[in-house]
Every structure is written in C-alpha cells, then in structure tokens.
C-alpha positions, 0 to 999 in steps of 0.5 A: 500500500503506497501512502507516503504521508501515512507511512511518514506520520506513523514512522515518526510517531513510532520513532518518537516512542522509541526515542523516549521508551527507555527514558522512564526506565533510566529515570526509575533506575536513577531514583532507585539508585539500583537496577535490581531485576533489570537484565544488563544482557537485555540492554546489550542485546538491544544495543547490538540489535540497533546495528542490523536494524539500522542497516536494514532500514537504511538499505531498504530506504524506509522513511527517515524516522525509521532510519534514525530509530535504531540509532536512538535504540542503541544509544539508550540501551547502552546508557541503561546497560551502563546504569546496570554496571554503575549501580549493581557492580559498582563500576566507577564513571571512568570505568563505565566510560572506558568500556562503553565508548569503544563499544559505541565506536565499534557499533558505528563502524560496523553499521557504516561498513555493512550499509556500504557493503550491502548496498553494493550487494543489492546493486549486484542482485544479492538479496540474502545479506539484507535478509540476514540483517532483518533476521538478525535484528529480530532475533536480537530484539526478541532475545533481549525481551526473552531474557526477562522471561527467564527472570520472571520464571525464576522469581514469579514476578515482573521485577526491575522493569518499568511497565511505562517503558514496556507500554511506550515500547509496545506502542512504538512497535505498533506504529512502526509496524503499521508504518511499514504496511503503508510503504510502497512495497509491503515488506514482510521482514520489516513487519516481522521485526516489529511484530515479534517484539510486540508479541513478546511485550504483550506477554510481559503485560500478561505476566505482570497481570498474573504475578503483580496485579492479581496478588496486589488486588487480592491483598487489597480486597482482603484488607478491605474485607477485614476492615469491614468485618472488624468495624462491624464487630465493634459496632455500638449496637451489637449485643445490646451495648450502649454507644457509651459502653461500646466507646468505653470498651474500645478506648479502654477507659474505665469511667467508674474508677476514674482510671484511664487505661489507653491501649493502642488498637490496630485494625489492620496492617494496611498495604503500602500505597506503592503503585502496582505499576512499580515493579518490586525492585524498589523494595530491595533498596528500602531493605538495604537501608533498613538493614544498615 
C-alpha cells in the first residue's frame, strides 16, 4: 500500500516512542539508585540489535524516522546497560566510560561498513545479506525481551522493569509496524521485526497481570474485607451495648474508677500505597537501608 504521508506520520510517531521508551526506565533506575531485576544482557542485546536494524532500514530506504530509530535504540540501551554496571557492580564513571565508548565506536563502524557493503550487494542482485540483517535484528530484539522471561520464571514476578517503558515500547512497535504496511512495497521482514517484539511485550503485560496485579488486588480486597468485618464487630449496637459502653470498651477507659487505661488498637496492617505499576525492585533498596 503506497501512502507516503501515512507511512511518514506513523514512522515518526513510532520513532518518537522509541526515542523516549527507555527514558522512564533510566529515570526509575536513577531514583532507585539500583537496577535490581533489570537484565544488563537485555540492554546489550538491544544495543547490538540497533546495528542490523539500522542497516536494514537504511538499505531498504524506509522513511527517515525509521532510519534514525535504531540509532536512538542503541544509544539508550547502552546508557541503561551502563546504569546496570554503575549501580549493581559498582563500576566507577571512568570505568563505565572506558568500556562503553569503544563499544559505541565499534557499533558505528560496523553499521557504516555493512550499509556500504550491502548496498553494493543489492546493486549486484544479492538479496540474502539484507535478509540476514532483518533476521538478525529480530532475533536480537526478541532475545533481549526473552531474557526477562527467564527472570520472571525464576522469581514469579515482573521485577526491575518499568511497565511505562514496556507500554511506550509496545506502542512504538505498533506504529512502526503499521508504518511499514503503508510503504510502497509491503515488506514482510520489516513487519516481522516489529511484530515479534510486540508479541513478546504483550506477554510481559500478561505476566505482570498474573504475578503483580492479581496478588496486589487480592491483598487489597482482603484488607478491605477485614476492615469491614472488624468495624462491624465493634459496632455500638451489637449485643445490646450502649454507644457509651461500646466507646468505653474500645478506648479502654474505665469511667467508674476514674482510671484511664489507653491501649493502642490496630485494625489492620494496611498495604503500602506503592503503585502496582512499580515493579518490586524498589523494595530491595528500602531493605538495604533498613538493614544498615
């Protein structure tokens, strides 16, 4: 379907989503001062996935937004990977820079070389190399997300990863996928690249609903039920008690003897107000502080 305006608008929207997708995660990491549960291997796989994806989108001459998109992905992924080593492995800023900068330069050189080589190959009728780039990028993107499935299986919770980040990334996949659909020629491999990651992100959402949201909702419901039950049990009208007698019994005030005996009454340990959309890794930092 050849609709250039739609392709560009959707491509730009997808690129914007991918431009900011990791920013919520980066901010959360900074505020927590830890990246517990976030997989550094996922970030490095994504950083390298930007190389073949950039080669594919540029050689295939997609819209400008989709050409820039992989470069942003690689940059933000490397930044997040650096946070993982800075907070969890206690690397210094100097060491992080000494490791990340050569990797970034290597990625840039590899991508530039592949773009030049694959353009020549395409001019000579060789289509297999560019197909390989599409398959490789899809594989690396999928492998990065699958790394979180391993962590979910081990810990039975979605931890460390921001659901806001997941939602923005999934939205970027949707817009990019539809953008490819409106290109002059329907590019199946391009759709597979974005479609594969979209399906995996949907799986993360489902796991979050099962392991994070469902227990939270159950705990909230049980807390509310217990509070209602105890409120009914302390009603002034039950068992013929007068309102004054009930009040005295609850507060522990013996009005006859003019002695006041105050005992704290705790109805229930209400759950934290922490948002259900914040994954449990933030709790690790609090435990560390309390244990000091």
